MARKE-494848 format. One record per atom (N, C-alpha, C, CB): residue in three letters; atom name; x, y, z. Coordinates in Angstrom, 2 decimals, always signed. Glycine has a CB too. Layout:
MARKE-494848
  res  atom        u        v        w
  Ala    CA        X        Y        Z
...
This chain:
MARKE-494848
  res  atom        u        v        w
  Met     N    +0.83    -1.16    +0.00
  Met    CA    +0.00    +0.00    +0.00
  Met     C    +0.89    +1.24    +0.00
  Met    CB    -0.95    -0.01    +1.20
  Ala     N    +0.67    +2.10    -0.94
  Ala    CA    +1.46    +3.32    -1.04
  Ala     C    +0.99    +4.34    -0.01
  Ala    CB    +1.38    +3.91    -2.47
  Thr     N    +1.93    +5.11    +0.52
  Thr    CA    +1.56    +6.12    +1.49
  Thr     C    +1.07    +7.37    +0.77
  Thr    CB    +2.77    +6.46    +2.41
  Glu     N    +0.14    +8.05    +1.41
  Glu    CA    -0.43    +9.25    +0.82
  Glu     C    +0.40   +10.47    +1.21
  Glu    CB    -1.89    +9.44    +1.26
  Thr     N    +0.45   +11.43    +0.32
  Thr    CA    +1.07   +12.70    +0.66
  Thr     C    +0.07   +13.49    +1.48
  Thr    CB    +1.51   +13.48    -0.62
  Pro     N    +0.52   +14.50    +2.21
  Pro    CA    -0.42   +15.31    +2.99
  Pro     C    -1.50   +15.96    +2.13
  Pro    CB    +0.34   +16.39    +3.75
  Ala     N    -1.15   +16.36    +0.92
  Ala    CA    -2.14   +16.98    +0.03
  Ala     C    -3.22   +15.96    -0.36
  Ala    CB    -1.46   +17.55    -1.23
  Gln     N    -2.82   +14.73    -0.61
  Gln    CA    -3.78   +13.70    -0.97
  Gln     C    -4.69   +13.35    +0.22
  Gln    CB    -3.06   +12.44    -1.46
  Met     N    -4.11   +13.32    +1.42
  Met    CA    -4.91   +13.04    +2.60
  Met     C    -5.95   +14.14    +2.83
  Met    CB    -4.01   +12.90    +3.84
  Ala     N    -5.52   +15.40    +2.69
  Ala    CA    -6.45   +16.52    +2.89
  Ala     C    -7.56   +16.49    +1.85
  Ala    CB    -5.70   +17.87    +2.83
  Ala     N    -7.22   +16.17    +0.60
  Ala    CA    -8.23   +16.08    -0.45
  Ala     C    -9.22   +14.96    -0.16
  Ala    CB    -7.56   +15.86    -1.82
  Arg     N    -8.73   +13.84    +0.35
  Arg    CA    -9.61   +12.72    +0.68
  Arg     C   -10.57   +13.09    +1.80
  Arg    CB    -8.79   +11.48    +1.08
  Phe     N   -10.05   +13.76    +2.84
  Phe    CA   -10.91   +14.18    +3.95
  Phe     C   -11.97   +15.18    +3.48
  Phe    CB   -10.06   +14.80    +5.07
  Arg     N   -11.58   +16.11    +2.61
  Arg    CA   -12.55   +17.10    +2.11
  Arg     C   -13.62   +16.43    +1.24
  Arg    CB   -11.82   +18.19    +1.30
  Lys     N   -13.24   +15.41    +0.49
  Lys    CA   -14.21   +14.70    -0.35
  Lys     C   -15.21   +13.94    +0.52
  Lys    CB   -13.49   +13.73    -1.31
  Ile     N   -14.72   +13.32    +1.59
  Ile    CA   -15.61   +12.60    +2.51
  Ile     C   -16.58   +13.58    +3.16
  Ile    CB   -14.78   +11.83    +3.59
  Ala     N   -16.08   +14.79    +3.48
  Ala    CA   -16.92   +15.79    +4.16
  Ala     C   -18.05   +16.30    +3.26
  Ala    CB   -16.06   +16.96    +4.62
  Gln     N   -17.98   +16.10    +1.96
  Gln    CA   -19.03   +16.57    +1.05
  Gln     C   -20.20   +15.59    +0.95
  Gln    CB   -18.44   +16.79    -0.33
  Asp     N   -20.10   +14.44    +1.58
  Asp    CA   -21.17   +13.44    +1.52
  Asp     C   -22.43   +13.99    +2.20
  Asp    CB   -20.72   +12.11    +2.18
  Pro     N   -23.56   +14.08    +1.49
  Pro    CA   -24.78   +14.65    +2.08
  Pro     C   -25.43   +13.75    +3.13
  Pro    CB   -25.78   +14.94    +0.99
  Lys     N   -25.08   +12.49    +3.18
  Lys    CA   -25.68   +11.57    +4.14
  Lys     C   -25.10   +11.72    +5.55
  Lys    CB   -25.48   +10.14    +3.67
  Leu     N   -23.91   +12.30    +5.64
  Leu    CA   -23.25   +12.44    +6.94
  Leu     C   -23.84   +13.60    +7.73
  Leu    CB   -21.74   +12.64    +6.75
  Pro     N   -23.92   +13.47    +9.05
  Pro    CA   -24.35   +14.60    +9.88
  Pro     C   -23.31   +15.72    +9.85
  Pro    CB   -24.61   +14.14   +11.33
  Gln     N   -23.74   +16.92   +10.17
  Gln    CA   -22.86   +18.09   +10.10
  Gln     C   -21.66   +17.96   +11.06
  Gln    CB   -23.65   +19.36   +10.42
  Ala     N   -21.83   +17.35   +12.20
  Ala    CA   -20.73   +17.20   +13.16
  Ala     C   -19.62   +16.33   +12.58
  Ala    CB   -21.25   +16.59   +14.48
  Val     N   -20.01   +15.28   +11.86
  Val    CA   -19.01   +14.40   +11.25
  Val     C   -18.29   +15.13   +10.11
  Val    CB   -19.67   +13.09   +10.72
  Lys     N   -19.04   +15.90    +9.33
  Lys    CA   -18.43   +16.69    +8.24
  Lys     C   -17.40   +17.65    +8.81
  Lys    CB   -19.52   +17.47    +7.45
  Asn     N   -17.77   +18.32    +9.92
  Asn    CA   -16.84   +19.27   +10.54
  Asn     C   -15.59   +18.57   +11.05
  Asn    CB   -17.53   +20.01   +11.67
  Thr     N   -15.75   +17.35   +11.54
  Thr    CA   -14.60   +16.59   +12.02
  Thr     C   -13.63   +16.28   +10.88
  Thr    CB   -15.06   +15.28   +12.68
  Tyr     N   -14.19   +15.87    +9.73
  Tyr    CA   -13.32   +15.59    +8.58
  Tyr     C   -12.65   +16.86    +8.06
  Tyr    CB   -14.14   +14.93    +7.45
  Leu     N   -13.36   +17.98    +8.08
  Leu    CA   -12.74   +19.24    +7.65
  Leu     C   -11.64   +19.66    +8.62
  Leu    CB   -13.81   +20.35    +7.53
  Asp     N   -11.85   +19.42    +9.91
  Asp    CA   -10.81   +19.72   +10.90
  Asp     C    -9.57   +18.86   +10.68
  Asp    CB   -11.34   +19.51   +12.31
  Lys     N    -9.79   +17.58   +10.35
  Lys    CA    -8.66   +16.69   +10.06
  Lys     C    -7.89   +17.18    +8.84
  Lys    CB    -9.16   +15.24    +9.82
  Ala     N    -8.61   +17.64    +7.81
  Ala    CA    -7.95   +18.14    +6.60
  Ala     C    -7.11   +19.36    +6.92
  Ala    CB    -8.99   +18.48    +5.52
  Ile     N    -7.64   +20.25    +7.73
  Ile    CA    -6.90   +21.46    +8.09
  Ile     C    -5.66   +21.10    +8.91
  Ile    CB    -7.79   +22.44    +8.89
  Ala     N    -5.80   +20.14    +9.84
  Ala    CA    -4.66   +19.73   +10.67
  Ala     C    -3.54   +19.12    +9.81
  Ala    CB    -5.11   +18.72   +11.74
  Val     N    -3.92   +18.32    +8.82
  Val    CA    -2.92   +17.71    +7.93
  Val     C    -2.21   +18.79    +7.12
  Val    CB    -3.59   +16.67    +6.98
  Glu     N    -2.96   +19.76    +6.64
  Glu    CA    -2.35   +20.84    +5.85
  Glu     C    -1.41   +21.69    +6.70
  Glu    CB    -3.43   +21.73    +5.23
  Lys     N    -1.79   +21.96    +7.95
  Lys    CA    -0.93   +22.75    +8.84
  Lys     C    +0.36   +21.99    +9.15
  Lys    CB    -1.66   +23.10   +10.14
  Glu     N    +0.25   +20.70    +9.38
  Glu    CA    +1.43   +19.89    +9.67
  Glu     C    +2.40   +19.88    +8.49
  Glu    CB    +1.02   +18.45   +10.02
  Ala     N    +1.84   +19.83    +7.27
  Ala    CA    +2.69   +19.81    +6.08
  Ala     C    +3.33   +21.17    +5.83
  Ala    CB    +1.89   +19.39    +4.86
  Ala     N    +2.71   +22.24    +6.32
  Ala    CA    +3.21   +23.58    +6.06
  Ala     C    +4.20   +24.07    +7.11
  Ala    CB    +2.07   +24.54    +5.98
  Lys     N    +4.52   +23.26    +8.11
  Lys    CA    +5.46   +23.68    +9.14
  Lys     C    +6.82   +23.95    +8.51
  Lys    CB    +5.58   +22.61   +10.25
  Pro     N    +7.49   +25.00    +8.99
  Pro    CA    +8.81   +25.31    +8.41
  Pro     C    +9.83   +24.23    +8.76
  Pro    CB    +9.30   +26.67    +8.91
  Thr     N   +10.74   +24.01    +7.85
  Thr    CA   +11.78   +23.01    +8.06
  Thr     C   +13.12   +23.68    +8.29
  Thr    CB   +11.85   +22.05    +6.85
  Met     N   +13.09   +24.91    +8.77
  Met    CA   +14.33   +25.66    +8.97
  Met     C   +14.84   +25.43   +10.38
  Met    CB   +14.11   +27.15    +8.71
  Ala     N   +16.15   +25.58   +10.53
  Ala    CA   +16.78   +25.46   +11.84
  Ala     C   +16.46   +26.69   +12.66
  Ala    CB   +18.30   +25.26   +11.70
  Lys     N   +16.85   +26.70   +13.92
  Lys    CA   +16.51   +27.78   +14.83
  Lys     C   +17.05   +29.13   +14.36
  Lys    CB   +17.02   +27.47   +16.20
  Gly     N   +18.23   +29.17   +13.82
  Gly    CA   +18.83   +30.42   +13.38
  Gly     C   +18.31   +30.90   +12.04
  Gly    CB   +20.31   +30.28   +13.31
  Gly     N   +17.49   +30.12   +11.38
  Gly    CA   +16.93   +30.53   +10.10
  Gly     C   +17.65   +29.92    +8.91
  Gly    CB   +16.97   +32.02    +9.99
  Ala     N   +18.75   +29.26    +9.14
  Ala    CA   +19.49   +28.66    +8.04
  Ala     C   +18.97   +27.24    +7.79
  Ala    CB   +21.01   +28.64    +8.35
  Val     N   +18.79   +26.91    +6.55
  Val    CA   +18.35   +25.56    +6.20
  Val     C   +19.57   +24.66    +6.20
  Val    CB   +17.62   +25.54    +4.81
  Val     N   +19.49   +23.60    +6.98
  Val    CA   +20.62   +22.70    +7.13
  Val     C   +20.27   +21.37    +6.47
  Val    CB   +20.99   +22.49    +8.63
  Ala     N   +21.05   +21.00    +5.47
  Ala    CA   +20.84   +19.72    +4.80
  Ala     C   +21.69   +18.68    +5.49
  Ala    CB   +21.18   +19.81    +3.28
  Lys     N   +21.13   +17.51    +5.68
  Lys    CA   +21.88   +16.44    +6.32
  Lys     C   +22.84   +15.82    +5.31
  Lys    CB   +20.92   +15.37    +6.89
  Ala     N   +24.07   +15.65    +5.73
  Ala    CA   +25.07   +15.01    +4.89
  Ala     C   +24.83   +13.51    +4.90
  Ala    CB   +26.50   +15.35    +5.36
  Pro     N   +25.09   +12.84    +3.80
  Pro    CA   +24.91   +11.38    +3.79
  Pro     C   +25.89   +10.72    +4.75
  Pro    CB   +25.09   +10.83    +2.36
  Ala     N   +25.42    +9.70    +5.41
  Ala    CA   +26.25    +9.00    +6.38
  Ala     C   +27.35    +8.22    +5.66
  Ala    CB   +25.40    +8.05    +7.25
  Met     N   +28.56    +8.38    +6.15
  Met    CA   +29.70    +7.69    +5.56
  Met     C   +30.46    +6.99    +6.68
  Met    CB   +30.63    +8.67    +4.78
  Lys     N   +31.03    +5.85    +6.35
  Lys    CA   +31.85    +5.14    +7.33
  Lys     C   +33.21    +5.82    +7.41
  Lys    CB   +32.00    +3.64    +6.95
  Ala     N   +33.70    +5.95    +8.62
  Ala    CA   +35.01    +6.53    +8.83
  Ala     C   +36.08    +5.50    +8.46
  Ala    CB   +35.19    +7.01   +10.29
  Ala     N   +37.11    +5.99    +7.80
  Ala    CA   +38.21    +5.09    +7.42
  Ala     C   +39.02    +4.76    +8.66
  Ala    CB   +39.11    +5.73    +6.33
  Lys     N   +39.41    +3.50    +8.77
  Lys    CA   +40.19    +3.08    +9.93
  Lys     C   +41.64    +3.52    +9.74
  Lys    CB   +40.10    +1.54   +10.12
  Ala     N   +42.18    +4.08   +10.80
  Ala    CA   +43.58    +4.48   +10.77
  Ala     C   +44.44    +3.24   +11.02
  Ala    CB   +43.87    +5.59   +11.83
  Pro     N   +45.59    +3.18   +10.40
  Pro    CA   +46.46    +2.02   +10.65
  Pro     C   +46.93    +2.04   +12.10
  Pro    CB   +47.67    +2.02    +9.67
  Lys     N   +47.04    +0.86   +12.68
  Lys    CA   +47.44    +0.77   +14.07
  Lys     C   +48.93    +1.09   +14.21
  Lys    CB   +47.14    -0.62   +14.64
  Ala     N   +49.22    +1.93   +15.18
  Ala    CA   +50.61    +2.29   +15.47
  Ala     C   +51.16    +1.24   +16.42
  Ala    CB   +50.72    +3.73   +16.08
  Pro     N   +52.49    +1.08   +16.46
  Pro    CA   +53.06    +0.13   +17.40
  Pro     C   +52.70    +0.54   +18.83
  Pro    CB   +54.60    +0.05   +17.22
  Ala     N   +52.54    -0.45   +19.70
  Ala    CA   +52.13    -0.19   +21.07
  Ala     C   +53.18    +0.65   +21.78
  Ala    CB   +51.90    -1.51   +21.83
  Met     N   +52.72    +1.77   +22.32
  Met    CA   +53.62    +2.67   +23.04
  Met     C   +53.15    +2.74   +24.48
  Met    CB   +53.67    +4.09   +22.38
  Lys     N   +54.10    +2.78   +25.39
  Lys    CA   +53.74    +2.90   +26.79
  Lys     C   +53.49    +4.37   +27.09
  Lys    CB   +54.87    +2.31   +27.72
  Lys     N   +52.35    +4.61   +27.72
  Lys    CA   +51.99    +5.99   +28.07
  Lys     C   +52.20    +6.18   +29.57
  Lys    CB   +50.52    +6.31   +27.67
  Ala     N   +52.66    +7.35   +29.92
  Ala    CA   +52.83    +7.69   +31.32
  Ala     C   +51.45    +8.01   +31.89
  Ala    CB   +53.81    +8.89   +31.52
  Pro     N   +51.19    +7.67   +33.14
  Pro    CA   +49.89    +7.98   +33.72
  Pro     C   +49.69    +9.49   +33.82
  Pro    CB   +49.74    +7.33   +35.10
  Ala     N   +48.48    +9.94   +33.56
  Ala    CA   +48.18   +11.36   +33.62
  Ala     C   +47.99   +11.77   +35.08
  Ala    CB   +46.93   +11.69   +32.78
  Leu     N   +48.50   +12.93   +35.44
  Leu    CA   +48.38   +13.44   +36.79
  Leu     C   +47.40   +14.60   +36.78
  Leu    CB   +49.75   +13.88   +37.34
  Ala     N   +46.53   +14.63   +37.78
  Ala    CA   +45.58   +15.72   +37.91
  Ala     C   +45.96   +16.57   +39.10
  Ala    CB   +44.13   +15.19   +38.05
  Val     N   +46.08   +17.87   +38.90
  Val    CA   +46.43   +18.78   +39.97
  Val     C   +45.19   +19.61   +40.28
  Val    CB   +47.66   +19.70   +39.58
  Met     N   +44.74   +19.58   +41.53
  Met    CA   +43.55   +20.31   +41.94
  Met     C   +43.99   +21.44   +42.86
  Met    CB   +42.52   +19.37   +42.65
  Ile     N   +43.58   +22.65   +42.56
  Ile    CA   +43.90   +23.81   +43.38
  Ile     C   +42.58   +24.44   +43.81
  Ile    CB   +44.81   +24.84   +42.61
  Ala     N   +42.39   +24.61   +45.12
  Ala    CA   +41.17   +25.21   +45.63
  Ala     C   +41.40   +26.71   +45.81
  Ala    CB   +40.74   +24.56   +46.96
  Val     N   +40.47   +27.50   +45.30
  Val    CA   +40.57   +28.94   +45.43
  Val     C   +39.36   +29.41   +46.21
  Val    CB   +40.67   +29.64   +44.03
  Gly     N   +39.56   +30.21   +47.22
  Gly    CA   +38.45   +30.72   +48.00
  Gly     C   +38.95   +31.55   +49.16
  Gly    CB   +37.58   +29.59   +48.50
  Lys     N   +38.00   +31.99   +49.98
  Lys    CA   +38.37   +32.81   +51.14
  Lys     C   +38.78   +31.90   +52.30
  Lys    CB   +37.18   +33.74   +51.56
  Pro     N   +39.63   +32.41   +53.17
  Pro    CA   +40.02   +31.61   +54.33
  Pro     C   +38.82   +31.33   +55.23
  Pro    CB   +41.12   +32.33   +55.12
  Lys     N   +38.86   +30.25   +55.98
  Lys    CA   +37.75   +29.85   +56.83
  Lys     C   +37.45   +30.88   +57.91
  Lys    CB   +38.06   +28.51   +57.46
  Ala     N   +38.43   +31.64   +58.36
  Ala    CA   +38.23   +32.61   +59.44
  Ala     C   +37.23   +33.68   +59.02
  Ala    CB   +39.57   +33.25   +59.85
  Lys     N   +37.13   +33.98   +57.74
  Lys    CA   +36.26   +35.05   +57.27
  Lys     C   +34.87   +34.53   +56.91
  Lys    CB   +36.88   +35.74   +56.08
  Met     N   +34.63   +33.25   +57.07
  Met    CA   +33.34   +32.69   +56.72
  Met     C   +32.46   +32.53   +57.94
  Met    CB   +33.52   +31.34   +56.02
  Ala     N   +31.17   +32.72   +57.76
  Ala    CA   +30.21   +32.55   +58.86
  Ala     C   +29.98   +31.06   +59.11
  Ala    CB   +28.87   +33.26   +58.54
  Lys     N   +29.17   +30.78   +60.11
  Lys    CA   +28.95   +29.41   +60.52
  Lys     C   +28.38   +28.55   +59.39
  Lys    CB   +28.02   +29.38   +61.71
  Gly     N   +27.46   +29.09   +58.60
  Gly    CA   +26.83   +28.30   +57.54
  Gly     C   +27.64   +28.24   +56.28
  Gly    CB   +25.48   +28.84   +57.23
  Gly     N   +28.76   +28.92   +56.23
  Gly    CA   +29.59   +28.90   +55.06
  Gly     C   +29.45   +30.12   +54.18
  Gly    CB   +29.29   +27.69   +54.28
  Ser     N   +28.52   +31.01   +54.50
  Ser    CA   +28.36   +32.22   +53.70
  Ser     C   +29.33   +33.28   +54.20
  Ser    CB   +26.90   +32.75   +53.76
  Val     N   +29.74   +34.16   +53.35
  Val    CA   +30.74   +35.18   +53.66
  Val     C   +30.09   +36.29   +54.46
  Val    CB   +31.40   +35.74   +52.37
  Lys     N   +30.77   +36.75   +55.51
  Lys    CA   +30.26   +37.85   +56.34
  Lys     C   +30.35   +39.16   +55.59
  Lys    CB   +31.04   +37.94   +57.67
  Lys     N   +29.45   +40.09   +55.92
  Lys    CA   +29.48   +41.41   +55.32
  Lys     C   +30.69   +42.17   +55.86
  Lys    CB   +28.17   +42.18   +55.61
  Gly     N   +31.30   +43.00   +55.02
  Gly    CA   +32.39   +43.86   +55.44
  Gly     C   +33.74   +43.20   +55.45
  Gly    CB   +32.11   +44.37   +56.76
  Cys     N   +33.87   +42.00   +55.03
  Cys    CA   +35.16   +41.33   +55.04
  Cys     C   +35.83   +41.47   +53.70
  Cys    CB   +35.01   +39.87   +55.40
């Protein structure tokens, strides 16, 4: 079964809504469905900044040749704490006024 385009779906809903045997509430429902399909199809496909971004085709990354095994030195992390001395801090840890 082939899929319908939004324009074909809206046309089908509008054609169903023209049936004189249907009650007016059902006709209005089909017309609402047609409008919803048209609005969904009309949504902009632009990115947030306004530039249209085309997706690049997916490509497999080429494998790099393996280099001979080299021993790596362990990385060292140095952490330095910067802040006010404890004497100038209040009991809850907030800084006193005027310090």
